[in-house]
C-alpha positions as CSV (number, residue, x, y, z in Angstrom):
1,X,91.0,211.8,50.5
2,X,92.6,212.7,53.8
3,X,94.1,215.9,55.1
4,X,97.8,216.1,56.0
5,X,97.9,218.0,59.3
6,X,101.5,219.2,58.8
7,X,101.0,220.8,55.3
8,X,97.2,221.3,55.5
9,X,97.0,219.6,52.1
10,X,94.7,216.9,51.0
11,X,96.5,213.6,50.4
12,X,95.1,211.0,48.0
13,X,95.1,207.5,49.5
14,X,94.3,204.9,46.8
15,X,91.4,202.5,47.7
16,X,91.8,198.8,47.2
17,X,89.6,197.3,44.5
18,X,87.2,194.4,45.4
19,X,89.7,192.0,43.7
20,X,92.6,193.3,45.7
21,X,90.6,193.0,49.0
22,X,89.7,189.4,48.2
23,X,93.3,188.6,47.4
24,X,94.4,190.2,50.7
25,X,91.8,188.1,52.6
26,X,93.0,185.0,50.9
27,X,96.6,185.7,51.7
28,X,95.8,186.3,55.4
29,X,93.6,183.1,55.5
30,X,96.4,181.0,54.0
31,X,99.0,182.4,56.3
32,X,96.8,181.7,59.3
33,X,96.2,178.2,58.1
34,X,99.9,177.7,57.6
35,X,100.5,178.9,61.2
36,X,98.2,176.2,62.5
37,X,100.6,173.6,61.1
38,X,103.5,174.9,63.2
39,X,104.4,173.7,66.7
40,X,103.3,177.0,68.1
41,X,99.6,176.4,67.3
42,X,97.5,174.4,69.7
43,X,93.9,173.2,69.1
44,X,92.4,176.1,71.1
45,X,94.5,178.7,69.4
46,X,93.6,177.3,66.0
47,X,89.9,177.4,66.8
48,X,90.0,181.0,68.1
49,X,92.1,182.1,65.2
50,X,89.6,180.7,62.7
51,X,86.7,182.4,64.6
52,X,88.6,185.7,64.7
53,X,89.2,185.7,60.9
54,X,85.6,184.7,60.2
55,X,84.2,187.6,62.2
56,X,86.7,190.3,61.2
57,X,88.0,189.5,57.7
58,X,85.2,187.3,56.2
59,X,86.2,183.8,55.0
60,X,87.3,184.1,51.4
61,X,86.9,180.3,51.0
62,X,83.5,179.9,52.6
63,X,82.2,177.6,49.9
64,X,84.8,175.0,50.5
65,X,85.6,175.4,54.2
66,X,82.9,173.2,55.6
67,X,83.5,170.2,53.2
68,X,87.3,170.6,53.6
69,X,87.0,170.5,57.4
70,X,84.8,167.4,57.1
71,X,87.1,165.4,54.9
72,X,90.3,166.6,56.7
73,X,88.7,165.6,60.1
74,X,87.8,162.1,58.8
75,X,91.3,161.6,57.2
76,X,93.0,162.8,60.5
77,X,90.9,160.4,62.6
78,X,91.7,157.5,60.3
79,X,95.5,158.3,60.6
80,X,95.1,158.5,64.3
81,X,94.1,154.9,64.2
82,X,97.6,154.0,63.1
83,X,98.9,155.0,66.5
84,X,96.4,153.0,68.5
85,X,96.6,149.4,69.5
86,X,93.4,147.5,68.7
87,X,93.0,146.3,72.3
88,X,93.0,149.9,73.5
89,X,90.3,150.8,70.9
90,X,88.1,147.9,71.8
91,X,88.4,148.5,75.5
92,X,87.7,152.2,75.3
93,X,84.9,151.6,72.8
94,X,83.2,149.0,75.0
95,X,83.3,151.4,78.0
96,X,81.9,154.1,75.9
97,X,79.1,151.8,74.7
98,X,78.1,151.2,78.3
99,X,77.5,154.9,78.8
100,X,75.8,155.4,75.4
101,X,72.4,153.8,75.9
102,X,71.6,155.5,79.1
103,X,73.1,158.9,78.4
104,X,71.6,159.2,74.9
105,X,68.1,158.2,76.0
106,X,68.2,160.5,79.0
107,X,69.4,163.4,76.9
108,X,66.6,163.0,74.4
109,X,63.9,162.7,77.1
110,X,65.2,165.8,79.0
111,X,65.6,167.7,75.7
112,X,62.0,166.9,74.7
113,X,60.6,168.3,77.9
114,X,63.0,171.3,77.9
115,X,62.0,172.1,74.4
116,X,58.3,172.0,75.3
117,X,58.8,174.2,78.4
118,X,60.8,176.8,76.5
119,X,58.4,176.6,73.5
120,X,61.2,175.8,71.0
121,X,60.1,174.4,67.6
122,X,60.1,170.6,68.0
123,X,62.5,169.9,65.1
124,X,65.0,172.5,66.4
125,X,64.8,171.0,69.9
126,X,65.3,167.5,68.5
127,X,68.4,168.6,66.6
128,X,69.9,170.3,69.7
129,X,69.3,167.0,71.6
130,X,70.8,164.9,68.8
131,X,73.9,167.1,68.7
132,X,74.4,167.0,72.4
133,X,73.7,163.3,72.8
134,X,75.7,161.8,69.9
135,X,78.3,163.8,68.0
136,X,77.5,167.4,67.4
137,X,77.3,168.7,63.9
138,X,77.4,165.3,62.2
139,X,74.4,164.1,64.2
140,X,72.5,167.4,63.5
141,X,73.2,167.0,59.7
142,X,72.1,163.4,59.7
143,X,68.9,163.8,61.7
144,X,67.9,167.1,59.9
145,X,68.0,165.3,56.6
146,X,65.4,162.6,57.7
147,X,63.0,165.0,59.5
148,X,63.1,167.7,56.8
149,X,64.2,170.4,59.2
150,X,64.2,173.9,57.9
151,X,67.4,175.8,57.3
152,X,66.6,178.1,60.1
153,X,66.2,175.2,62.5
154,X,69.5,173.6,61.4
155,X,71.3,177.0,61.9
156,X,69.9,177.3,65.4
157,X,71.1,173.8,66.4
158,X,74.5,174.2,64.7
159,X,75.1,177.6,66.2
160,X,74.2,176.3,69.7
161,X,76.5,173.3,69.4
162,X,79.3,175.4,67.9
163,X,79.4,177.8,70.8
164,X,79.4,175.0,73.4
165,X,82.0,173.1,71.5
166,X,84.3,176.1,71.6
167,X,83.7,176.5,75.4
168,X,84.4,172.8,76.0
169,X,87.8,173.0,74.3
170,X,89.0,175.5,76.8
171,X,87.1,174.4,79.9
172,X,87.5,170.6,80.0
173,X,91.3,170.3,80.3
174,X,91.6,172.7,83.3
175,X,88.5,171.0,84.9
176,X,90.1,167.6,84.4
177,X,93.3,168.7,86.1
178,X,91.4,170.4,89.0
179,X,89.5,167.1,89.6
180,X,92.7,165.0,89.3
181,X,91.2,162.8,86.6
182,X,93.3,160.0,85.2
183,X,94.1,159.8,81.5
184,X,91.4,157.1,81.1
185,X,88.8,159.1,83.1
186,X,89.3,162.3,81.2
187,X,89.4,160.6,77.8
188,X,86.1,158.8,78.6
189,X,84.5,161.9,80.0
190,X,85.4,164.1,77.0
191,X,84.3,161.4,74.6
192,X,80.9,161.3,76.2
193,X,80.3,165.0,77.2
194,X,81.9,167.1,74.4
195,X,79.8,167.4,71.2
196,X,82.0,167.2,68.1
197,X,84.9,164.8,67.6
198,X,87.1,167.7,66.6
199,X,86.7,169.4,70.0
200,X,87.0,166.0,71.7
201,X,90.3,165.3,70.1
202,X,91.5,168.9,70.7
203,X,90.7,168.8,74.4
204,X,92.0,165.3,74.9
205,X,95.3,165.9,73.1
206,X,95.8,168.9,75.4
207,X,95.4,166.5,78.4
208,X,97.6,163.6,77.2
209,X,98.3,161.0,74.6
210,X,96.5,158.2,76.5
211,X,93.5,160.5,77.0
212,X,93.5,161.3,73.3
213,X,93.3,157.6,72.3
214,X,90.6,156.8,74.8
215,X,88.5,159.9,73.9
216,X,88.7,159.1,70.2
217,X,87.6,155.5,70.6
218,X,84.7,156.5,73.0
219,X,83.5,159.3,70.7
220,X,83.6,157.1,67.5
221,X,81.6,154.4,69.3
222,X,78.9,157.0,70.1
223,X,79.0,158.3,66.5
224,X,77.8,154.9,65.3
225,X,74.5,155.8,67.0
226,X,73.8,158.3,64.2
227,X,72.2,155.5,62.2
228,X,69.6,154.1,64.7
229,X,68.8,157.6,66.1
230,X,68.2,158.9,62.6
231,X,66.0,155.9,61.8
232,X,64.0,156.5,65.0
233,X,63.7,160.2,64.3
234,X,62.4,159.4,60.8
235,X,59.8,157.1,62.2
236,X,58.6,159.6,64.9
237,X,58.2,162.4,62.4
238,X,56.9,160.3,59.6
239,X,53.2,160.9,60.4
240,X,53.6,164.6,60.6
241,X,55.5,164.7,57.3
242,X,52.8,162.5,55.7
243,X,50.0,164.9,56.9
244,X,51.9,168.0,55.5
245,X,52.8,166.3,52.3
246,X,56.6,166.4,53.0
247,X,58.9,163.8,51.6
248,X,62.3,162.8,52.8
249,X,64.8,163.3,50.0
250,X,68.0,162.2,51.8
251,X,69.1,159.3,53.8
252,X,71.4,159.8,56.9
253,X,75.0,159.6,56.0
254,X,76.7,156.6,57.5
255,X,80.1,157.4,59.2
256,X,82.1,154.9,57.1
257,X,85.4,156.5,58.2
258,X,85.0,154.8,61.6
259,X,85.5,151.4,59.8
260,X,88.7,152.7,58.2
261,X,89.9,153.9,61.6
262,X,89.4,150.4,63.0
263,X,91.3,148.9,60.0
264,X,94.2,151.4,60.7
265,X,94.3,150.2,64.3
266,X,94.3,146.5,63.1
267,X,97.3,147.3,60.9
268,X,99.1,149.0,63.8
269,X,98.5,146.0,66.0
270,X,99.3,143.1,63.6
271,X,101.7,144.5,60.9
272,X,105.2,145.2,62.4
273,X,106.2,147.5,59.5
274,X,103.3,149.9,60.4
275,X,104.6,150.3,64.0
276,X,107.8,152.0,62.8
277,X,105.8,154.6,61.0
278,X,103.0,155.1,63.5
279,X,104.6,158.0,65.4
280,X,105.1,159.9,62.1
281,X,101.5,159.2,61.0
282,X,100.1,160.2,64.4
283,X,102.1,163.5,64.2
284,X,100.6,164.3,60.8
285,X,97.1,163.3,62.2
286,X,97.4,165.7,65.1
287,X,98.5,168.6,62.8
288,X,95.5,167.8,60.5
289,X,93.2,167.9,63.5
290,X,94.6,171.3,64.6
291,X,94.0,172.6,61.0
292,X,90.5,171.2,61.1
293,X,89.6,173.2,64.2
294,X,90.9,176.3,62.4
295,X,88.6,175.6,59.4
296,X,85.7,174.9,61.7
297,X,86.2,178.3,63.4
298,X,86.6,180.0,60.0
299,X,83.2,178.5,59.0
300,X,81.4,180.5,61.6
301,X,79.1,183.2,60.3
302,X,77.2,186.2,61.7
303,X,74.0,184.5,60.4
304,X,74.7,181.4,62.5
305,X,75.3,183.5,65.6
306,X,72.2,185.6,65.1
307,X,70.1,182.4,64.7
308,X,70.9,181.3,68.2
309,X,68.4,182.9,70.5
310,X,68.5,182.6,74.3
311,X,65.9,179.7,74.5
312,X,67.9,177.3,72.3
313,X,71.1,178.2,74.1
314,X,69.4,177.5,77.5
315,X,68.3,174.1,76.2
316,X,71.8,173.4,74.9
317,X,73.5,174.5,78.1
318,X,71.2,172.6,80.4
319,X,71.6,169.4,78.3
320,X,75.4,169.8,78.2
321,X,75.6,170.3,82.0
322,X,73.3,167.3,82.6
323,X,75.3,164.9,80.4
324,X,78.7,166.3,81.7
325,X,77.7,166.0,85.4
326,X,76.0,162.6,85.2
327,X,78.7,161.0,83.1
328,X,81.4,162.4,85.3
329,X,79.8,160.9,88.4
330,X,79.6,157.5,86.8
331,X,83.1,157.6,85.3
332,X,84.6,158.5,88.7
333,X,83.0,155.3,90.1
334,X,83.8,152.8,87.3
335,X,86.8,154.1,85.4
336,X,90.2,154.2,86.9
């Protein structure tokens, strides 16, 4: 009940039922998702729109948002392969592999000592390092399954990486232009220094088509390190798990979609009929990647943000600055 000032009478305003509120949130969510498929939506806008809805309207599809984002991302990356010549993929992947061994090793070593200094639980620290060194949330999910990380530790790592991913999507393109990076340099840099492939693709597509192709190949070559890193993490934590009676119930998920991405690139290179459709498929892929960022943003929760304390964020920021600065220095010397 509210009072009408002009008549001094109480006016009855009907309240929405819980079902009506849920329907309203679903309509708003679907309209926002549809907007992300229009030419007016860019990857940064899609991400921020998803975050805004998650924090103000609650996600009405929270149970399916994360798996939907995962499968849509993989499908979009595979379709992106239809626009890339195999020679470009192999060249970019090879250059990314050269950075991988040194940068991944250095990130884990620095992360270990930072975690000890900040007194962060060792598993949470390892997950933050894995997310920074390899490929964000995918690496965190894979490593957490083999070290039996607690849900709270996973939330801390995921939240830290999520925040830094969002920042990278906005910061990297202007930095690239300010530093006058070439398409190849920016693509390699974003593929190495940005955590998740979704933000890598979003930032690189904002910079240029050539940067997008390079960044995708570099990031996918790093994603392959999920398997050996997960195996190493399992071995390192094995004694602790044996002493506490813990057992590993899951094996790390192998990123099989990378193989399909390479097959798509092979088809683009050697099958003439595919070339005529490559631009259309690439356009659909880019729209799918934009929608993926919206879904990732919509998957944010208050619980995830609250889980991220200042110590994990300090570790994440220091590791991110370290890998960004060192990789940029090397890239400026060897990539042209």
